[in-house]
PDB file with SEQRES, HELIX, SHEET and CRYST1 records, atoms N, CA, C and O in Angstrom:
SEQRES   1 A   82  MET ASP ILE ARG GLN CYS ARG ARG CYS LEU LEU TYR GLU          
SEQRES   2 A   82  THR ALA ASP LYS ALA ALA TYR GLU SER VAL GLN ASN TYR          
SEQRES   3 A   82  ILE ALA SER ILE PRO GLU ALA GLU ARG ALA ASP GLU SER          
SEQRES   4 A   82  VAL TYR ARG SER ARG LEU SER VAL CYS LYS GLU CYS ASP          
SEQRES   5 A   82  MET LEU ILE SER GLY MET CYS ARG LYS CYS GLY CYS TYR          
SEQRES   6 A   82  VAL GLU VAL ARG ALA PHE VAL ALA GLY SER ASP CYS PRO          
SEQRES   7 A   82  GLY GLY ARG TRP                                              
HELIX    1 AA1 LEU A   11  GLU A   13  5                                   3    
HELIX    2 AA2 LYS A   17  SER A   29  1                                  13    
HELIX    3 AA3 GLU A   32  GLU A   34  5                                   3    
HELIX    4 AA4 GLU A   38  LYS A   49  1                                  12    
HELIX    5 AA5 VAL A   66  PHE A   71  1                                   6    
SHEET    1 AA1 2 LEU A  54  ILE A  55  0                                        
SHEET    2 AA1 2 MET A  58  CYS A  59 -1                                        
CRYST1    1.000    1.000    1.000  90.00  90.00  90.00 P 1           1          
ATOM      1  N   MET A   1     -10.248  15.900 -20.362  1.00  0.00           N  
ATOM      2  CA  MET A   1     -10.813  15.375 -19.145  1.00  0.00           C  
ATOM      3  C   MET A   1     -10.024  15.928 -17.956  1.00  0.00           C  
ATOM      4  O   MET A   1      -8.797  15.845 -17.926  1.00  0.00           O  
ATOM      5  N   ASP A   2     -10.719  16.476 -17.007  1.00  0.00           N  
ATOM      6  CA  ASP A   2     -10.099  17.053 -15.821  1.00  0.00           C  
ATOM      7  C   ASP A   2     -10.039  15.992 -14.727  1.00  0.00           C  
ATOM      8  O   ASP A   2     -11.076  15.576 -14.211  1.00  0.00           O  
ATOM      9  N   ILE A   3      -8.832  15.550 -14.371  1.00  0.00           N  
ATOM     10  CA  ILE A   3      -8.670  14.571 -13.305  1.00  0.00           C  
ATOM     11  C   ILE A   3      -8.100  15.297 -12.100  1.00  0.00           C  
ATOM     12  O   ILE A   3      -6.982  15.811 -12.137  1.00  0.00           O  
ATOM     13  N   ARG A   4      -8.872  15.332 -11.049  1.00  0.00           N  
ATOM     14  CA  ARG A   4      -8.483  16.026  -9.834  1.00  0.00           C  
ATOM     15  C   ARG A   4      -7.593  15.138  -8.965  1.00  0.00           C  
ATOM     16  O   ARG A   4      -7.688  13.911  -8.996  1.00  0.00           O  
ATOM     17  N   GLN A   5      -6.738  15.784  -8.200  1.00  0.00           N  
ATOM     18  CA  GLN A   5      -5.877  15.086  -7.255  1.00  0.00           C  
ATOM     19  C   GLN A   5      -6.701  14.742  -6.017  1.00  0.00           C  
ATOM     20  O   GLN A   5      -7.484  15.560  -5.534  1.00  0.00           O  
ATOM     21  N   CYS A   6      -6.523  13.565  -5.526  1.00  0.00           N  
ATOM     22  CA  CYS A   6      -7.259  13.122  -4.352  1.00  0.00           C  
ATOM     23  C   CYS A   6      -6.256  12.728  -3.266  1.00  0.00           C  
ATOM     24  O   CYS A   6      -5.559  11.722  -3.397  1.00  0.00           O  
ATOM     25  N   ARG A   7      -6.186  13.519  -2.200  1.00  0.00           N  
ATOM     26  CA  ARG A   7      -5.253  13.237  -1.117  1.00  0.00           C  
ATOM     27  C   ARG A   7      -5.710  12.006  -0.345  1.00  0.00           C  
ATOM     28  O   ARG A   7      -6.882  11.854  -0.001  1.00  0.00           O  
ATOM     29  N   ARG A   8      -4.739  11.134  -0.088  1.00  0.00           N  
ATOM     30  CA  ARG A   8      -4.959   9.901   0.667  1.00  0.00           C  
ATOM     31  C   ARG A   8      -5.965   8.971  -0.003  1.00  0.00           C  
ATOM     32  O   ARG A   8      -6.685   8.240   0.676  1.00  0.00           O  
ATOM     33  N   CYS A   9      -6.015   8.998  -1.312  1.00  0.00           N  
ATOM     34  CA  CYS A   9      -6.879   8.089  -2.070  1.00  0.00           C  
ATOM     35  C   CYS A   9      -6.030   7.055  -2.791  1.00  0.00           C  
ATOM     36  O   CYS A   9      -4.952   7.361  -3.300  1.00  0.00           O  
ATOM     37  N   LEU A  10      -6.525   5.846  -2.826  1.00  0.00           N  
ATOM     38  CA  LEU A  10      -5.904   4.826  -3.656  1.00  0.00           C  
ATOM     39  C   LEU A  10      -6.391   5.035  -5.082  1.00  0.00           C  
ATOM     40  O   LEU A  10      -7.354   5.766  -5.315  1.00  0.00           O  
ATOM     41  N   LEU A  11      -5.734   4.402  -6.023  1.00  0.00           N  
ATOM     42  CA  LEU A  11      -6.036   4.632  -7.437  1.00  0.00           C  
ATOM     43  C   LEU A  11      -7.480   4.278  -7.781  1.00  0.00           C  
ATOM     44  O   LEU A  11      -8.116   4.982  -8.565  1.00  0.00           O  
ATOM     45  N   TYR A  12      -8.006   3.195  -7.204  1.00  0.00           N  
ATOM     46  CA  TYR A  12      -9.380   2.809  -7.539  1.00  0.00           C  
ATOM     47  C   TYR A  12     -10.413   3.837  -7.054  1.00  0.00           C  
ATOM     48  O   TYR A  12     -11.556   3.826  -7.510  1.00  0.00           O  
ATOM     49  N   GLU A  13     -10.021   4.709  -6.147  1.00  0.00           N  
ATOM     50  CA  GLU A  13     -10.927   5.721  -5.622  1.00  0.00           C  
ATOM     51  C   GLU A  13     -10.897   7.015  -6.435  1.00  0.00           C  
ATOM     52  O   GLU A  13     -11.649   7.943  -6.137  1.00  0.00           O  
ATOM     53  N   THR A  14     -10.061   7.092  -7.433  1.00  0.00           N  
ATOM     54  CA  THR A  14      -9.934   8.292  -8.250  1.00  0.00           C  
ATOM     55  C   THR A  14     -10.777   8.178  -9.516  1.00  0.00           C  
ATOM     56  O   THR A  14     -11.363   7.133  -9.798  1.00  0.00           O  
ATOM     57  N   ALA A  15     -10.827   9.255 -10.261  1.00  0.00           N  
ATOM     58  CA  ALA A  15     -11.581   9.280 -11.515  1.00  0.00           C  
ATOM     59  C   ALA A  15     -10.773   8.729 -12.686  1.00  0.00           C  
ATOM     60  O   ALA A  15     -11.303   8.578 -13.786  1.00  0.00           O  
ATOM     61  N   ASP A  16      -9.501   8.429 -12.461  1.00  0.00           N  
ATOM     62  CA  ASP A  16      -8.624   7.963 -13.547  1.00  0.00           C  
ATOM     63  C   ASP A  16      -8.756   6.451 -13.729  1.00  0.00           C  
ATOM     64  O   ASP A  16      -7.882   5.684 -13.325  1.00  0.00           O  
ATOM     65  N   LYS A  17      -9.847   6.047 -14.335  1.00  0.00           N  
ATOM     66  CA  LYS A  17     -10.147   4.616 -14.492  1.00  0.00           C  
ATOM     67  C   LYS A  17      -9.160   3.937 -15.447  1.00  0.00           C  
ATOM     68  O   LYS A  17      -8.874   2.750 -15.288  1.00  0.00           O  
ATOM     69  N   ALA A  18      -8.642   4.661 -16.425  1.00  0.00           N  
ATOM     70  CA  ALA A  18      -7.665   4.073 -17.355  1.00  0.00           C  
ATOM     71  C   ALA A  18      -6.385   3.697 -16.618  1.00  0.00           C  
ATOM     72  O   ALA A  18      -5.831   2.620 -16.839  1.00  0.00           O  
ATOM     73  N   ALA A  19      -5.913   4.584 -15.742  1.00  0.00           N  
ATOM     74  CA  ALA A  19      -4.714   4.289 -14.957  1.00  0.00           C  
ATOM     75  C   ALA A  19      -4.978   3.118 -14.028  1.00  0.00           C  
ATOM     76  O   ALA A  19      -4.119   2.250 -13.874  1.00  0.00           O  
ATOM     77  N   TYR A  20      -6.147   3.077 -13.405  1.00  0.00           N  
ATOM     78  CA  TYR A  20      -6.502   1.976 -12.507  1.00  0.00           C  
ATOM     79  C   TYR A  20      -6.476   0.640 -13.249  1.00  0.00           C  
ATOM     80  O   TYR A  20      -5.908  -0.334 -12.757  1.00  0.00           O  
ATOM     81  N   GLU A  21      -7.087   0.596 -14.424  1.00  0.00           N  
ATOM     82  CA  GLU A  21      -7.107  -0.642 -15.207  1.00  0.00           C  
ATOM     83  C   GLU A  21      -5.699  -1.055 -15.617  1.00  0.00           C  
ATOM     84  O   GLU A  21      -5.366  -2.240 -15.582  1.00  0.00           O  
ATOM     85  N   SER A  22      -4.882  -0.104 -16.000  1.00  0.00           N  
ATOM     86  CA  SER A  22      -3.505  -0.394 -16.390  1.00  0.00           C  
ATOM     87  C   SER A  22      -2.718  -0.983 -15.215  1.00  0.00           C  
ATOM     88  O   SER A  22      -1.987  -1.959 -15.383  1.00  0.00           O  
ATOM     89  N   VAL A  23      -2.868  -0.396 -14.036  1.00  0.00           N  
ATOM     90  CA  VAL A  23      -2.171  -0.893 -12.847  1.00  0.00           C  
ATOM     91  C   VAL A  23      -2.681  -2.285 -12.481  1.00  0.00           C  
ATOM     92  O   VAL A  23      -1.891  -3.157 -12.119  1.00  0.00           O  
ATOM     93  N   GLN A  24      -3.977  -2.498 -12.572  1.00  0.00           N  
ATOM     94  CA  GLN A  24      -4.526  -3.816 -12.253  1.00  0.00           C  
ATOM     95  C   GLN A  24      -4.018  -4.883 -13.227  1.00  0.00           C  
ATOM     96  O   GLN A  24      -3.747  -6.013 -12.821  1.00  0.00           O  
ATOM     97  N   ASN A  25      -3.890  -4.533 -14.491  1.00  0.00           N  
ATOM     98  CA  ASN A  25      -3.335  -5.466 -15.473  1.00  0.00           C  
ATOM     99  C   ASN A  25      -1.883  -5.793 -15.144  1.00  0.00           C  
ATOM    100  O   ASN A  25      -1.459  -6.941 -15.273  1.00  0.00           O  
ATOM    101  N   TYR A  26      -1.126  -4.795 -14.724  1.00  0.00           N  
ATOM    102  CA  TYR A  26       0.264  -5.025 -14.344  1.00  0.00           C  
ATOM    103  C   TYR A  26       0.342  -5.924 -13.113  1.00  0.00           C  
ATOM    104  O   TYR A  26       1.134  -6.866 -13.078  1.00  0.00           O  
ATOM    105  N   ILE A  27      -0.475  -5.636 -12.112  1.00  0.00           N  
ATOM    106  CA  ILE A  27      -0.497  -6.449 -10.895  1.00  0.00           C  
ATOM    107  C   ILE A  27      -0.822  -7.906 -11.230  1.00  0.00           C  
ATOM    108  O   ILE A  27      -0.212  -8.822 -10.677  1.00  0.00           O  
ATOM    109  N   ALA A  28      -1.769  -8.118 -12.122  1.00  0.00           N  
ATOM    110  CA  ALA A  28      -2.153  -9.482 -12.513  1.00  0.00           C  
ATOM    111  C   ALA A  28      -1.002 -10.228 -13.178  1.00  0.00           C  
ATOM    112  O   ALA A  28      -0.967 -11.458 -13.161  1.00  0.00           O  
ATOM    113  N   SER A  29      -0.057  -9.486 -13.766  1.00  0.00           N  
ATOM    114  CA  SER A  29       1.063 -10.132 -14.456  1.00  0.00           C  
ATOM    115  C   SER A  29       2.221 -10.490 -13.518  1.00  0.00           C  
ATOM    116  O   SER A  29       3.161 -11.169 -13.934  1.00  0.00           O  
ATOM    117  N   ILE A  30       2.165 -10.047 -12.271  1.00  0.00           N  
ATOM    118  CA  ILE A  30       3.236 -10.330 -11.323  1.00  0.00           C  
ATOM    119  C   ILE A  30       3.183 -11.811 -10.948  1.00  0.00           C  
ATOM    120  O   ILE A  30       2.131 -12.304 -10.542  1.00  0.00           O  
ATOM    121  N   PRO A  31       4.301 -12.525 -11.077  1.00  0.00           N  
ATOM    122  CA  PRO A  31       4.301 -13.954 -10.747  1.00  0.00           C  
ATOM    123  C   PRO A  31       3.861 -14.224  -9.303  1.00  0.00           C  
ATOM    124  O   PRO A  31       4.164 -13.451  -8.395  1.00  0.00           O  
ATOM    125  N   GLU A  32       3.164 -15.302  -9.116  1.00  0.00           N  
ATOM    126  CA  GLU A  32       2.636 -15.682  -7.801  1.00  0.00           C  
ATOM    127  C   GLU A  32       3.710 -15.673  -6.718  1.00  0.00           C  
ATOM    128  O   GLU A  32       3.454 -15.237  -5.596  1.00  0.00           O  
ATOM    129  N   ALA A  33       4.889 -16.143  -7.041  1.00  0.00           N  
ATOM    130  CA  ALA A  33       5.979 -16.228  -6.062  1.00  0.00           C  
ATOM    131  C   ALA A  33       6.468 -14.853  -5.589  1.00  0.00           C  
ATOM    132  O   ALA A  33       7.113 -14.747  -4.546  1.00  0.00           O  
ATOM    133  N   GLU A  34       6.165 -13.820  -6.345  1.00  0.00           N  
ATOM    134  CA  GLU A  34       6.617 -12.467  -6.002  1.00  0.00           C  
ATOM    135  C   GLU A  34       5.534 -11.625  -5.334  1.00  0.00           C  
ATOM    136  O   GLU A  34       5.756 -10.455  -5.022  1.00  0.00           O  
ATOM    137  N   ARG A  35       4.367 -12.218  -5.117  1.00  0.00           N  
ATOM    138  CA  ARG A  35       3.235 -11.483  -4.558  1.00  0.00           C  
ATOM    139  C   ARG A  35       3.215 -11.539  -3.034  1.00  0.00           C  
ATOM    140  O   ARG A  35       3.551 -12.556  -2.428  1.00  0.00           O  
ATOM    141  N   ALA A  36       2.819 -10.435  -2.438  1.00  0.00           N  
ATOM    142  CA  ALA A  36       2.631 -10.395  -0.987  1.00  0.00           C  
ATOM    143  C   ALA A  36       1.344 -11.140  -0.637  1.00  0.00           C  
ATOM    144  O   ALA A  36       0.416 -11.216  -1.443  1.00  0.00           O  
ATOM    145  N   ASP A  37       1.306 -11.676   0.554  1.00  0.00           N  
ATOM    146  CA  ASP A  37       0.097 -12.300   1.074  1.00  0.00           C  
ATOM    147  C   ASP A  37      -1.017 -11.243   1.100  1.00  0.00           C  
ATOM    148  O   ASP A  37      -0.740 -10.064   1.320  1.00  0.00           O  
ATOM    149  N   GLU A  38      -2.245 -11.646   0.883  1.00  0.00           N  
ATOM    150  CA  GLU A  38      -3.374 -10.716   0.826  1.00  0.00           C  
ATOM    151  C   GLU A  38      -3.489  -9.863   2.095  1.00  0.00           C  
ATOM    152  O   GLU A  38      -3.779  -8.669   2.011  1.00  0.00           O  
ATOM    153  N   SER A  39      -3.266 -10.460   3.255  1.00  0.00           N  
ATOM    154  CA  SER A  39      -3.360  -9.684   4.499  1.00  0.00           C  
ATOM    155  C   SER A  39      -2.229  -8.653   4.595  1.00  0.00           C  
ATOM    156  O   SER A  39      -2.434  -7.555   5.113  1.00  0.00           O  
ATOM    157  N   VAL A  40      -1.057  -8.999   4.104  1.00  0.00           N  
ATOM    158  CA  VAL A  40       0.066  -8.056   4.084  1.00  0.00           C  
ATOM    159  C   VAL A  40      -0.247  -6.917   3.120  1.00  0.00           C  
ATOM    160  O   VAL A  40      -0.023  -5.748   3.434  1.00  0.00           O  
ATOM    161  N   TYR A  41      -0.761  -7.264   1.957  1.00  0.00           N  
ATOM    162  CA  TYR A  41      -1.137  -6.259   0.953  1.00  0.00           C  
ATOM    163  C   TYR A  41      -2.145  -5.265   1.529  1.00  0.00           C  
ATOM    164  O   TYR A  41      -1.963  -4.053   1.414  1.00  0.00           O  
ATOM    165  N   ARG A  42      -3.193  -5.775   2.142  1.00  0.00           N  
ATOM    166  CA  ARG A  42      -4.235  -4.914   2.714  1.00  0.00           C  
ATOM    167  C   ARG A  42      -3.684  -4.054   3.853  1.00  0.00           C  
ATOM    168  O   ARG A  42      -4.036  -2.881   3.982  1.00  0.00           O  
ATOM    169  N   SER A  43      -2.828  -4.640   4.666  1.00  0.00           N  
ATOM    170  CA  SER A  43      -2.217  -3.897   5.771  1.00  0.00           C  
ATOM    171  C   SER A  43      -1.354  -2.759   5.242  1.00  0.00           C  
ATOM    172  O   SER A  43      -1.405  -1.643   5.760  1.00  0.00           O  
ATOM    173  N   ARG A  44      -0.573  -3.034   4.227  1.00  0.00           N  
ATOM    174  CA  ARG A  44       0.277  -2.012   3.618  1.00  0.00           C  
ATOM    175  C   ARG A  44      -0.554  -0.869   3.060  1.00  0.00           C  
ATOM    176  O   ARG A  44      -0.237   0.301   3.273  1.00  0.00           O  
ATOM    177  N   LEU A  45      -1.630  -1.214   2.338  1.00  0.00           N  
ATOM    178  CA  LEU A  45      -2.484  -0.172   1.766  1.00  0.00           C  
ATOM    179  C   LEU A  45      -3.150   0.663   2.855  1.00  0.00           C  
ATOM    180  O   LEU A  45      -3.340   1.868   2.694  1.00  0.00           O  
ATOM    181  N   SER A  46      -3.500   0.024   3.951  1.00  0.00           N  
ATOM    182  CA  SER A  46      -4.092   0.739   5.074  1.00  0.00           C  
ATOM    183  C   SER A  46      -3.127   1.789   5.619  1.00  0.00           C  
ATOM    184  O   SER A  46      -3.533   2.906   5.941  1.00  0.00           O  
ATOM    185  N   VAL A  47      -1.859   1.429   5.721  1.00  0.00           N  
ATOM    186  CA  VAL A  47      -0.834   2.376   6.171  1.00  0.00           C  
ATOM    187  C   VAL A  47      -0.685   3.504   5.154  1.00  0.00           C  
ATOM    188  O   VAL A  47      -0.584   4.672   5.530  1.00  0.00           O  
ATOM    189  N   CYS A  48      -0.672   3.160   3.879  1.00  0.00           N  
ATOM    190  CA  CYS A  48      -0.545   4.177   2.826  1.00  0.00           C  
ATOM    191  C   CYS A  48      -1.702   5.169   2.868  1.00  0.00           C  
ATOM    192  O   CYS A  48      -1.498   6.365   2.664  1.00  0.00           O  
ATOM    193  N   LYS A  49      -2.903   4.687   3.130  1.00  0.00           N  
ATOM    194  CA  LYS A  49      -4.076   5.564   3.170  1.00  0.00           C  
ATOM    195  C   LYS A  49      -3.976   6.612   4.268  1.00  0.00           C  
ATOM    196  O   LYS A  49      -4.643   7.644   4.195  1.00  0.00           O  
ATOM    197  N   GLU A  50      -3.165   6.369   5.274  1.00  0.00           N  
ATOM    198  CA  GLU A  50      -2.998   7.317   6.371  1.00  0.00           C  
ATOM    199  C   GLU A  50      -1.822   8.266   6.151  1.00  0.00           C  
ATOM    200  O   GLU A  50      -1.598   9.170   6.956  1.00  0.00           O  
ATOM    201  N   CYS A  51      -1.087   8.070   5.091  1.00  0.00           N  
ATOM    202  CA  CYS A  51       0.139   8.821   4.835  1.00  0.00           C  
ATOM    203  C   CYS A  51      -0.127  10.114   4.052  1.00  0.00           C  
ATOM    204  O   CYS A  51      -0.874  10.119   3.074  1.00  0.00           O  
ATOM    205  N   ASP A  52       0.487  11.186   4.495  1.00  0.00           N  
ATOM    206  CA  ASP A  52       0.360  12.469   3.796  1.00  0.00           C  
ATOM    207  C   ASP A  52       1.022  12.464   2.421  1.00  0.00           C  
ATOM    208  O   ASP A  52       0.759  13.353   1.611  1.00  0.00           O  
ATOM    209  N   MET A  53       1.865  11.492   2.146  1.00  0.00           N  
ATOM    210  CA  MET A  53       2.558  11.430   0.860  1.00  0.00           C  
ATOM    211  C   MET A  53       1.716  10.760  -0.233  1.00  0.00           C  
ATOM    212  O   MET A  53       2.127  10.729  -1.393  1.00  0.00           O  
ATOM    213  N   LEU A  54       0.546  10.225   0.125  1.00  0.00           N  
ATOM    214  CA  LEU A  54      -0.325   9.563  -0.848  1.00  0.00           C  
ATOM    215  C   LEU A  54      -1.230  10.591  -1.515  1.00  0.00           C  
ATOM    216  O   LEU A  54      -1.947  11.336  -0.847  1.00  0.00           O  
ATOM    217  N   ILE A  55      -1.185  10.617  -2.833  1.00  0.00           N  
ATOM    218  CA  ILE A  55      -2.061  11.503  -3.593  1.00  0.00           C  
ATOM    219  C   ILE A  55      -2.462  10.814  -4.895  1.00  0.00           C  
ATOM    220  O   ILE A  55      -1.619  10.472  -5.724  1.00  0.00           O  
ATOM    221  N   SER A  56      -3.753  10.623  -5.051  1.00  0.00           N  
ATOM    222  CA  SER A  56      -4.322   9.976  -6.244  1.00  0.00           C  
ATOM    223  C   SER A  56      -3.650   8.648  -6.563  1.00  0.00           C  
ATOM    224  O   SER A  56      -3.351   8.357  -7.721  1.00  0.00           O  
ATOM    225  N   GLY A  57      -3.415   7.846  -5.531  1.00  0.00           N  
ATOM    226  CA  GLY A  57      -2.854   6.512  -5.732  1.00  0.00           C  
ATOM    227  C   GLY A  57      -1.353   6.459  -5.887  1.00  0.00           C  
ATOM    228  O   GLY A  57      -0.785   5.376  -6.033  1.00  0.00           O  
ATOM    229  N   MET A  58      -0.700   7.602  -5.859  1.00  0.00           N  
ATOM    230  CA  MET A  58       0.747   7.646  -6.040  1.00  0.00           C  
ATOM    231  C   MET A  58       1.443   8.131  -4.780  1.00  0.00           C  
ATOM    232  O   MET A  58       0.924   8.972  -4.046  1.00  0.00           O  
ATOM    233  N   CYS A  59       2.621   7.587  -4.546  1.00  0.00           N  
ATOM    234  CA  CYS A  59       3.460   8.015  -3.439  1.00  0.00           C  
ATOM    235  C   CYS A  59       4.279   9.220  -3.909  1.00  0.00           C  
ATOM    236  O   CYS A  59       5.021   9.129  -4.887  1.00  0.00           O  
ATOM    237  N   ARG A  60       4.141  10.330  -3.218  1.00  0.00           N  
ATOM    238  CA  ARG A  60       4.915  11.519  -3.590  1.00  0.00           C  
ATOM    239  C   ARG A  60       6.378  11.390  -3.185  1.00  0.00           C  
ATOM    240  O   ARG A  60       7.218  12.160  -3.651  1.00  0.00           O  
ATOM    241  N   LYS A  61       6.688  10.444  -2.338  1.00  0.00           N  
ATOM    242  CA  LYS A  61       8.082  10.236  -1.921  1.00  0.00           C  
ATOM    243  C   LYS A  61       8.894   9.609  -3.062  1.00  0.00           C  
ATOM    244  O   LYS A  61      10.026  10.017  -3.320  1.00  0.00           O  
ATOM    245  N   CYS A  62       8.302   8.606  -3.749  1.00  0.00           N  
ATOM    246  CA  CYS A  62       9.068   7.904  -4.787  1.00  0.00           C  
ATOM    247  C   CYS A  62       8.408   7.908  -6.167  1.00  0.00           C  
ATOM    248  O   CYS A  62       9.065   7.591  -7.159  1.00  0.00           O  
ATOM    249  N   GLY A  63       7.121   8.261  -6.248  1.00  0.00           N  
ATOM    250  CA  GLY A  63       6.436   8.312  -7.532  1.00  0.00           C  
ATOM    251  C   GLY A  63       5.777   7.021  -7.969  1.00  0.00           C  
ATOM    252  O   GLY A  63       5.260   6.936  -9.083  1.00  0.00           O  
ATOM    253  N   CYS A  64       5.787   6.002  -7.099  1.00  0.00           N  
ATOM    254  CA  CYS A  64       5.175   4.727  -7.477  1.00  0.00           C  
ATOM    255  C   CYS A  64       3.668   4.749  -7.278  1.00  0.00           C  
ATOM    256  O   CYS A  64       3.136   5.599  -6.564  1.00  0.00           O  
ATOM    257  N   TYR A  65       2.991   3.812  -7.914  1.00  0.00           N  
ATOM    258  CA  TYR A  65       1.603   3.539  -7.573  1.00  0.00           C  
ATOM    259  C   TYR A  65       1.653   2.619  -6.367  1.00  0.00           C  
ATOM    260  O   TYR A  65       2.207   1.522  -6.445  1.00  0.00           O  
ATOM    261  N   VAL A  66       1.079   3.054  -5.248  1.00  0.00           N  
ATOM    262  CA  VAL A  66       1.217   2.301  -4.005  1.00  0.00           C  
ATOM    263  C   VAL A  66       0.580   0.922  -4.093  1.00  0.00           C  
ATOM    264  O   VAL A  66       1.025  -0.001  -3.411  1.00  0.00           O  
ATOM    265  N   GLU A  67      -0.441   0.761  -4.909  1.00  0.00           N  
ATOM    266  CA  GLU A  67      -1.079  -0.544  -5.050  1.00  0.00           C  
ATOM    267  C   GLU A  67      -0.126  -1.568  -5.661  1.00  0.00           C  
ATOM    268  O   GLU A  67      -0.221  -2.758  -5.361  1.00  0.00           O  
ATOM    269  N   VAL A  68       0.779  -1.122  -6.501  1.00  0.00           N  
ATOM    270  CA  VAL A  68       1.787  -2.021  -7.070  1.00  0.00           C  
ATOM    271  C   VAL A  68       2.860  -2.311  -6.027  1.00  0.00           C  
ATOM    272  O   VAL A  68       3.181  -3.473  -5.777  1.00  0.00           O  
ATOM    273  N   ARG A  69       3.410  -1.284  -5.424  1.00  0.00           N  
ATOM    274  CA  ARG A  69       4.481  -1.479  -4.439  1.00  0.00           C  
ATOM    275  C   ARG A  69       4.007  -2.381  -3.299  1.00  0.00           C  
ATOM    276  O   ARG A  69       4.739  -3.272  -2.869  1.00  0.00           O  
ATOM    277  N   ALA A  70       2.787  -2.154  -2.811  1.00  0.00           N  
ATOM    278  CA  ALA A  70       2.257  -2.949  -1.699  1.00  0.00           C  
ATOM    279  C   ALA A  70       2.037  -4.401  -2.088  1.00  0.00           C  
ATOM    280  O   ALA A  70       2.067  -5.281  -1.227  1.00  0.00           O  
ATOM    281  N   PHE A  71       1.817  -4.664  -3.361  1.00  0.00           N  
ATOM    282  CA  PHE A  71       1.510  -6.014  -3.846  1.00  0.00           C  
ATOM    283  C   PHE A  71       2.744  -6.898  -3.964  1.00  0.00           C  
ATOM    284  O   PHE A  71       2.638  -8.122  -3.881  1.00  0.00           O  
ATOM    285  N   VAL A  72       3.905  -6.297  -4.155  1.00  0.00           N  
ATOM    286  CA  VAL A  72       5.141  -7.053  -4.355  1.00  0.00           C  
ATOM    287  C   VAL A  72       5.737  -7.425  -2.995  1.00  0.00           C  
ATOM    288  O   VAL A  72       6.011  -6.554  -2.170  1.00  0.00           O  
ATOM    289  N   ALA A  73       5.930  -8.705  -2.776  1.00  0.00           N  
ATOM    290  CA  ALA A  73       6.364  -9.228  -1.476  1.00  0.00           C  
ATOM    291  C   ALA A  73       7.636  -8.580  -0.958  1.00  0.00           C  
ATOM    292  O   ALA A  73       7.692  -8.208   0.214  1.00  0.00           O  
ATOM    293  N   GLY A  74       8.644  -8.434  -1.779  1.00  0.00           N  
ATOM    294  CA  GLY A  74       9.931  -7.942  -1.331  1.00  0.00           C  
ATOM    295  C   GLY A  74      10.087  -6.430  -1.295  1.00  0.00           C  
ATOM    296  O   GLY A  74      11.185  -5.933  -1.042  1.00  0.00           O  
ATOM    297  N   SER A  75       9.017  -5.693  -1.540  1.00  0.00           N  
ATOM    298  CA  SER A  75       9.137  -4.244  -1.558  1.00  0.00           C  
ATOM    299  C   SER A  75       8.955  -3.662  -0.161  1.00  0.00           C  
ATOM    300  O   SER A  75       8.493  -4.333   0.762  1.00  0.00           O  
ATOM    301  N   ASP A  76       9.330  -2.396  -0.037  1.00  0.00           N  
ATOM    302  CA  ASP A  76       9.136  -1.703   1.225  1.00  0.00           C  
ATOM    303  C   ASP A  76       8.707  -0.271   0.965  1.00  0.00           C  
ATOM    304  O   ASP A  76       8.808   0.224  -0.158  1.00  0.00           O  
ATOM    305  N   CYS A  77       8.241   0.374   1.983  1.00  0.00           N  
ATOM    306  CA  CYS A  77       7.803   1.758   1.884  1.00  0.00           C  
ATOM    307  C   CYS A  77       9.018   2.675   1.827  1.00  0.00           C  
ATOM    308  O   CYS A  77       9.917   2.545   2.658  1.00  0.00           O  
ATOM    309  N   PRO A  78       9.071   3.603   0.867  1.00  0.00           N  
ATOM    310  CA  PRO A  78      10.219   4.504   0.786  1.00  0.00           C  
ATOM    311  C   PRO A  78      10.303   5.447   1.995  1.00  0.00           C  
ATOM    312  O   PRO A  78      11.349   6.044   2.246  1.00  0.00           O  
ATOM    313  N   GLY A  79       9.202   5.577   2.739  1.00  0.00           N  
ATOM    314  CA  GLY A  79       9.204   6.403   3.937  1.00  0.00           C  
ATOM    315  C   GLY A  79       9.433   5.597   5.216  1.00  0.00           C  
ATOM    316  O   GLY A  79       9.406   6.146   6.318  1.00  0.00           O  
ATOM    317  N   GLY A  80       9.661   4.281   5.058  1.00  0.00           N  
ATOM    318  CA  GLY A  80       9.930   3.419   6.202  1.00  0.00           C  
ATOM    319  C   GLY A  80       8.716   3.082   7.058  1.00  0.00           C  
ATOM    320  O   GLY A  80       8.861   2.680   8.212  1.00  0.00           O  
ATOM    321  N   ARG A  81       7.528   3.244   6.501  1.00  0.00           N  
ATOM    322  CA  ARG A  81       6.315   2.987   7.289  1.00  0.00           C  
ATOM    323  C   ARG A  81       5.903   1.525   7.307  1.00  0.00           C  
ATOM    324  O   ARG A  81       5.166   1.109   8.201  1.00  0.00           O  
ATOM    325  N   TRP A  82       6.358   0.736   6.341  1.00  0.00           N  
ATOM    326  CA  TRP A  82       6.128  -0.718   6.368  1.00  0.00           C  
ATOM    327  C   TRP A  82       7.265  -1.426   5.655  1.00  0.00           C  
ATOM    328  O   TRP A  82       7.267  -2.654   5.563  1.00  0.00           O  
TER     329      TRP A  82                                                      
END                                                                             
């Protein structure tokens, strides 16, 4: 299966549905107390979507899936954008 790189795409926007499902399962397992508020999560993802370091849902600066990093309350952007 040929999975193309998608610049400035979140994981759900890519063709890699297996990776998306895996990340969503991981996010669902994060304890409620460690989760960012929904508005914070959405705001963070909005910033990530504008970043040149985002490719196919991953941050090229640190290698994380941005949807996971943005979901965790105590996390921050490795590029200092949020």
